[in-house]
N, C-alpha and C positions, 0 to 999 in steps of 0.2 A: 675205411678202418675206423672203428670206434675206440676211444681211448679212456683208460682208467688211470687216474693219477693218485699217487700216494704222497702226501705232504711230509717232508722231513723238517725238523727244527732242532736246535741245540737242546740236548737233554730230553728228547723224546724217548719213550720206553722202547727198547729194541723190539720186543716181540709184538708190540702194538702195530708196528710197521712191517717187520720182517715176516711175521706169521701170515698176514694177508698177502704179502708179496709172494711168498712161496706158493700159496694156493693159486693166486691169479697168474703168476708167471708160468707155473706148470701148465695151467689151463691154456693160456694164450700161445705158448710155444708148442705144446703138444697137439693143439687143435686150431691151427691158424685159419682154417676155413670158417671158423665161427665168427671171424671178422673183428676180433678185439686185440688190443695191445695194452700193456701196462707200463707205466713210467713213474719215476720219482721226481719230485720238484721241491725246491726250497726257495726262500726269499731271494737269496743271492746265487743259487746254483752251487756247484762244486761240493767239496767234502763237508759233511755235517757230523759233528761229534754227538753221539747219543748218550743216554743216561749212564750206562754201565761200561763205557770206554770204547765201544765199537764206533768206528767212523765209517759213514756210508756216503758214497758219491751220488749226489743228485744229478739226474740227467739234464734238468732244465732249471732255470730260475723262474720266478713268477712271471717275469716280463717276457721270456721267450718260450714259455710252455705252449704246447699245441692246445687247441680247444678240447675240452674234456666232456665226456658223457657221464662219468662217475668220478667223484672226488672223495677220497678217504683221508680223514684227519685223525692221526693217532693221538694218544695222550702221553702222560709222563710228567716228570718233575718240571720240565721246561714249559708246561702249559701255564703255570701260575703267572709269570710276567706277561704272557700274551693276552691274558684276560684284561689287562690295563693298556694294551698296546693298540691305540686307535688305528694305526696303519694296518695291523694284522686284522683287526675286526672289520675295517672297511673292505679289505681284500676278500674276506670271507663273505661279506654281504654282496660284493660284486659277483663272486662265484655263484652264490645262490640264485642270482638273477639270470645266469646263463648256463649253469650246469644242471641237467635234468635230474640227477640223483646224487644227493650228498649223503655220505656215510661217516661214522666216527667209531673209534675204538677207545674204550676206557675213558679217561678224562678229556678226550677230544670233544665230547659232548658239552663240557663246560664252556669251551670256546664258542660253540654254536649257541649255547644259552646266552652268553655274554653279548653275542652279536645280534640277539633277538630272533634267531631262527627257530627256537623251540617253543615260542609263546603259544600256550593253549594246546600243546601237542604231547603225546606220550613219548617218553624217552627213558634211557637208563645210562649208567656209567659204572665205574669201579665201585664196589660196595662201600669203600671207605669215603667216597665222595658224593654219595647220593644226597646227603643233607646239604652239601655245598650246591649241588645242582638245583635242589628245591629252593635254596636261598637266593640263587641268582635270578630266578623268575618263579614266583609262587604259582603262576598259572600252568606250569609244566606238570603233566600227569606222570609223576616219577614211578616207574615200574621197578620196584626193588628186587624182585625175584627173577626178572627176565634175563636170559642169556643175550638176547638182542631184541630190539623192538623195530619192526618194519611198519612205518607209517607212510607208505606210498613213495613219495619223493624224498624221504629222509629216513635213514636207518641208523640207529645208535646201538652199539654193542657194549656189554659190560666189560670188566677188566681183562686186560692183557690177552690171555689165550682165547677169550671169547671172540677175538677178531678173526680167528681161523674159522670158527663156526659161521660167523657173519659173512665171511668171504665165500664159503661154500653155499650159503643161502643166496648170496648175490648171483652166483652162477646159476642156481635154480631159477631165479627170476629172469636172468638175461637169456639163457639158452635151454634150460630144462633140467629136471631131476636126474635123468640118465647121465648127462654130462657131469653133473656134480658128483655122482657116484663114481664115475670113471676117475675123476680128479682125486677124490678121497682115497680111492684104492691106489692110484698112482703115487701119492705122497705117503701112503701107508699110515693114514690117520684113522686110528681106531682106539680112542681113549679108554684105557683101563688102568687107572692110577694104582700104583703099588701100595698106597697107604690110604 
């Protein structure tokens, strides 16, 4: 079984984590023979209060999480203190050494930049944080108009709802476009904004 892990932290943006969770959980539960499972983890495990009042239960702490094949780091208000948190930055660097595919949504890419993971690479973030991303490491090739940027072993997504598109792209990469289309239909994701 291959494992996808979504990190939770206090004041993470709900849709950054829950949008990809919906896509990936629908996929892994509907098509178990694909051989993937998705889980949530946080530093301490247990309940994690998110940015707009939703509390989500992490399945694992960082210490007891299973080995991961894909790690997804969301963004949100709570990312700012983590950019100065050496324990968090060291944990991210440790994951980079053992997790084959790192992904982020929204300002999660800022944490990757602060940890040195994006040096000399293309990346994106929430539109309001693109200058912050560039300021964290001027060697980053900031893709200002990209919904997501796939750079092989690292994928960054733009803000909030872009995590849904990135998660569908992840399914394309891992098992193919046909499965991603089945999942998109299953969750009835067909954006047509009313305004």
